[in-house]
N, C-alpha and C positions, 0 to 999 in steps of 0.2 A: 459561425464558419461565414467565410464570407462568400461573396456572389462569385460566377464562372470567371468571371474577366476580371478581379480584384484579386489584389495583391498586399500580402503582408509589410508595411513601412509604420517605423522600420521594421528591418528583417527580424530583430528579435521577438518582436511578438506573434514570429511563425514556432519559436520556440514554447512560448509559454500557453500559445493553443494546443503544440504538439501533449503539452505536460498536462492542462487539464482534461483535456479529452483522455489521456491516460487513466488521468484520476475518478473518472465518471467512468471509466469502465471497471477498475478495479474497484472503483464501492462497490457497483453491481455482482462483480464475481466475490467479494467480503459477503454481500450482504446474502446472496445466493447460499454461499454454505453454510454458512451458520442459519440462515431459517432452513435448510434441509437438514441439518444436523446427521450427513451420512458421514460416518469416518474413512477416514481415507479415499473417500469420491473425490477426484482429482476433475479442475476446471483448468483452461487453459488459455491462455491469452497471448496474441500475435499483436504487437503493436506497430506490425509492417503497413496493415493498411490506413491503420493513422497516420502515419510518417508518410506514407503518399497520397494521401487528401490533404495534407497542410504541404507540403510540396508544392502540387499542382500548383498555391498562391504564395509563391517564393520567385521571384525574375532570377532570371537566369545565371547575373553575375554575382547573386548573393547563394546560389544553391552551394557549392560546393562546403560553404564554410557553417550555413546553417544546418547540412549534412552531416558536418563532423561533427557540430553541436549536438543534434538527437543522438546520434551513435553515440556520445559517451552520455549521455542520460539513460540510455536503454541499460548500456553496462551497470548502472550505478544504482546501490539498494531504494527499496521502498523504504521510506522517511519513518521512522515510532512517532508519528504525530499527527494530532488532530485538526493541523491547518491545512488552507487550500494552498498556500504558497509554498514553493520551495523553497526546502532549507541546505546551506551548506552544510558542508559535516566535518566534522572536528577531529576526528581522530586519527592517529596517524596514518599513512597508507592507506587511509578512506577515500574514497571517491570525492570529487568534488560536488556534485547535485545528485539530494536524493530528491526521490517523487514521492507527497506523504500522499497515501489513502486517506479518504476522508472517513471515516468511522460512521456506518449507516444506521438507522435506527432500528431494530429487527422483530418482527413478530415472530414468538413463541410458545409453548404452552407456559404458565405460571402454574408452578405448583403452588406457591399460597395464593392465588385469587384463584384458582380450579379452571381457567380459562386461556386462551390464547389473548397475551398482550400483547404492551409495544414494549419493547427491552430497549434503553440508552446505553451510550459508551459512557464507562467510567473511564477507565485507562489502555493503555496497550505501551508495549515494549517492547522492544528489539532482546531477544535474549543473546545473540550472536554482538550485535553490533552496539555496546552503548557506547552513544554520544556522551554521554554525560564523565567518559573516563577518557584519560588523553590516549589511549594508545588502546588497539584490541586486543585479548587475551593473550599473550606469547604464542600457548599451544592450541589455540583457533587461528593462528595466523599463519599457521604451518600447515593446517588443511588444508586439502586442493580444492579449487575451487569455493572456497570462502565467502567471497563479495559475490558470485550469485546465488548464496544461500541464507536462508534465514528463517527463525523462529521467532512468529509474532504473536505475543500474549497479550489476549485482550480479555477485559473484562467489561462484562452490562448487566444492569439491574430494572427490573420491571419500573416502569412509570408508574404505575396502577397502585400496587400496596410495599414497594420499598422492600420487595423479601430478599433474602438471602444469596449477594450474587455472586453470577454464573460466571465462569473463564472459560477461556478456548486459546486453540494454539493452533496457529495455522501454519505450514508451513510454503516456503515457495524457495522454487529452484527450477532455476531461468525462470520461464515466465509460466510456469506451470503453479499454482495454489490447492491446497488440501488444510480439509481439518484434520489435525493430528490426532484431540484427543479434548472433552473435555475436561476443566480442572473442578476438582469438586471441595464443596466445605473451603469456600475461601473469608466466610464471616466477614470483616470489615476492614481484610486484609488484604490489597494487591499481588500480584504476581512480582518477586523478586527476581 
């Protein structure tokens, strides 16, 4: 982040910093959920503090435009990707910018190793909003508040023994995240 009397130039850099800081926070929350493994335990994320910190470094003449863009990012989805960059949404009616949470490596007990081991992410998929499809499913599009909700399916595998992958479902409603379930017996398949 910038020093006390420094400003983002060009002001678009403020948006990148906002997305980066959100990514760091969301990644830490995902890691916490997956390592604790407590089903339905909720973690909350409040982007207000990040926005306030970023806005301190935006010059007055650019504040309104930057605030509008930050509001757009906050309204949108968490992209199902393992990339740090923002990804444009492709589905009809889908928001323009999605913030991609980086999938962290997590430490979990491995049944194969019989010890706590590091698990690496294999895949991530958004069950409600599939960017490979031209539009959201009609039955989902009619659901109230669907753009503020997500069901994110994650698959991890032990780095040491490469045992059977483990899957998890993380739900998001607004800026509240929780581990909804563990997906068992994945074999070599990922969730569809």
